[in-house]
N, C-alpha and C positions, 0 to 999 in steps of 0.2 A: 501494498500499500504504498503509495508517496504523500509525501511530508501536506502536498494543498490536497490533496483527500481525504484525509484524518480525519480522526470526529474532536476535532478542537478548539478552544472556543471563539481561535479566529479564524476558526474555518468555518465554521455555524455562522459569527456574525456578521464575514465576508461573502455571505449565498442567500443576503436578501432574505431573513427569518422572519417568520407569521412573527413574530413580535419579541423582543427581552430588555433584560433589562440589572441590575440590583437589588435586592432585598436579602432579609434576611429569616432564613426559615429558624423553627424555631425545632427541640429536637431535644433528646435526652435520655436518657436510656431506659429501654425496656420494660424494665423492671415501672418505674418509676408510675410507667400507665395505668397499668399491670392492677398494680392495688389499692384502694378503696382512701380517701382523703384521712380518713384517718391514720394510717400510715404512712400516706405522702409529706404530712405535718411529723412525724418520725424523723423519713429519709428525708429533711428537710437542710437533717443536722450532722449532714453528710455530703457536701458542693460536690463534689463528681459524679454524682445522683442523679442532681437536680436538674431543673429544665435550664438551656441555656438558647439564645440565640449567636448564629451562626453566620458569616456571611457569607454571599450564596450572589452565580450571578444565574438566569434564567435563558433562555435561547429554547421559546417553537415554531420550530420546523417540521414540513415535512409532519411528515405520522406521530414523530415523539414531545413531548417537553423534557429540557439536558435541562442537567444543573453543575457545576460548575464551582471550582473557591472565585473567591472575589481578586481574590488577587492576579488573575491568569487574566484578566485580561488588562495587565498595565505588561506582561512577560509577551517581548516580538515576535513570538514565531507557537506559542502558546503548548511551544513539544510536550514539553514537562509535568502540562495538563490532563488531568482524566478526567473524567464526568461521571461526579460525588450518584453513588447508588442505581439505582434502576432507572432507565429509559421510564416518560407515564406515557403511555401510550395515550393523546387527545382525543379518539374514539371513547376513552374512558369518563374521560375527564369533569366532572362535577365542580362548578366554581362559582363563590357565594361570595359576598365581605361577609364575617363576622360581627352579628346583630350586634349592640350595646343595649345591653338589659336598663330598667329599667331607675336602680337601687343604682346602678355605677353614674347614671349618669349625672347625681344631683342637679342642681341647683344651671339649667341652660342661663338663661338668665336673669338678673338681679339689677329693677331700677333701671329694662331696658338694655342694658350694656351685658353683650355675649362672654359670655364665660368662656375660659381655655378651654383647649377637646380633655377629654374628662382624662386619667395616667394610667386607670386598669384597666381589663377583662376581663368574663366568667371564660372559658378556650377550655369545650366538654374533654375529658382527663386530663385534662393540667389545671385547672382548678383555672380558682383570678387569678391574674398574673400582668405586671407593669409593662406599658410601652415603652420601648425599647428612646433613649432618646431622638427626637426629629422625626419619630412615624406615628400615624393620627390612624390607621388602619389595618386592617388583622383580614387576611386573603386567607380564605380554606377550599383548600383544591384536596377533592376527593375522588379516590376511583374507589370498585367493588369491594375494595381489603380494608381501603388504610385512606384515614385523611393528616392531611399534612397540613400545614399555617407558616405564613410568610408575612412579615410586618412590612409597608409599605409605606410609604411618606404620608398621600395624605388619599383618600376615597378617592378622587379623581385619577390616581394613577389604577387602584386596584379596579376602577370600573374599568378601562383600558383594558387590561389582563382578562374579564372576565370577557369584553366585548373578540378582543386576539382568539382567547381559548374556546369560547363558543365556535366562532370559525374556520380557527385549526380542525374541532370538533366535527363541526359540519361536512368537510370540504374531506376527513378523512373517511366521513362513512361513504361518502359517495368515491371517492374513488375504491372504496370497498366492495362496492357494486357495482363498479362497473364504470360509474361516468361519473367522467372530468368535465363536464362543465364547456364552458367560454374560454377557459383559463389554462393554459400549458400548462403538464406540471414541472418544474426543471430537469435534465438531468442530474442536478450537483443531485437534489435534492432525491430521490431515490436514489439515488447509489448511498446515502445519506441513513437511508430508512432500513434500508440493506441490513446498514450496520448497527441501528439503534433496533433491529426487530434479533439480532443475532446478541446483542448484550444484554435484550430484555429476560430473554428467553436463558441465557444464563443463568445472569440473579437468578431468575425466577427456578430451575434446577435445584441453586445452592441456597437457598431460601428451602426449597422443602427438602434436600437431606437435613438442613442444619433441624426444620421440625418434625423428621422423622424423629432421628437420635434423643432429642430429648425427650420427646413419647413413649419412646424406647427407654430410655430413665426413667420419666418418669410410671411406665407400667412397675417396672421395678421395684420400686420405693412400694408405689403400692400392695407390691405384692409380695411384702416383708413384713410391711406394715400389718397384713392380714395374718401371720404367720405372727408373728409376735404378737400376733391380738388375739389368740387361740385359745391362752393360758398352760396349761400344764398338759403333756402330752400327753392322748383319751390312754394311750397303755398304763400308762402311772396308778392309775385306776384298778386295774384285771389285775397288780401286780397285788393286793390284801387276800 
């Protein structure tokens, strides 16, 4: 694969993507989102397990949404930057702005003067989170199995992303049905789609193997617990 056609941030940005931009991704340990809020409070004493906002550069192009580390854009070649996580198929994406609950809004106006944007917001599975400094909207990007959250500077920026992802989803579905529409698909997009498809499938296989491994471990632990809970060996009662 030549340097000009590899899946790097610089290459994607130079290939007329549907949309691209910087954002902050909400990341955390899988343990944190899997436990109820009282346990999350206990985990809050362990900083490494707490949710955190990480810089990302998002690129929607062809049939996929890609994520890169934001500092990749400062590199001339982008050769040392790889896609973060699995590419997200646009045809499976549902995007929306996380709503601010009434109790979080507080008083938006006092004596006719607008207040500063609310600095806290409730996010499903994470609880109440503070907005990062300089960010005032949270974009939710969901697929069948997972929801990711991204902080953006404003609702206007978030709405642009929602419109762009919706457009990409519609075009991806139409292409999947064999309807190319009036606008031809660039060959370079088809090239990146093929790479993105292989990468997505590879990440999915790794995830499935890990899930099977954890499932087997869970069954082994459960089986040990059942044996321990059986009490004395039944044969002991026959000795009297």
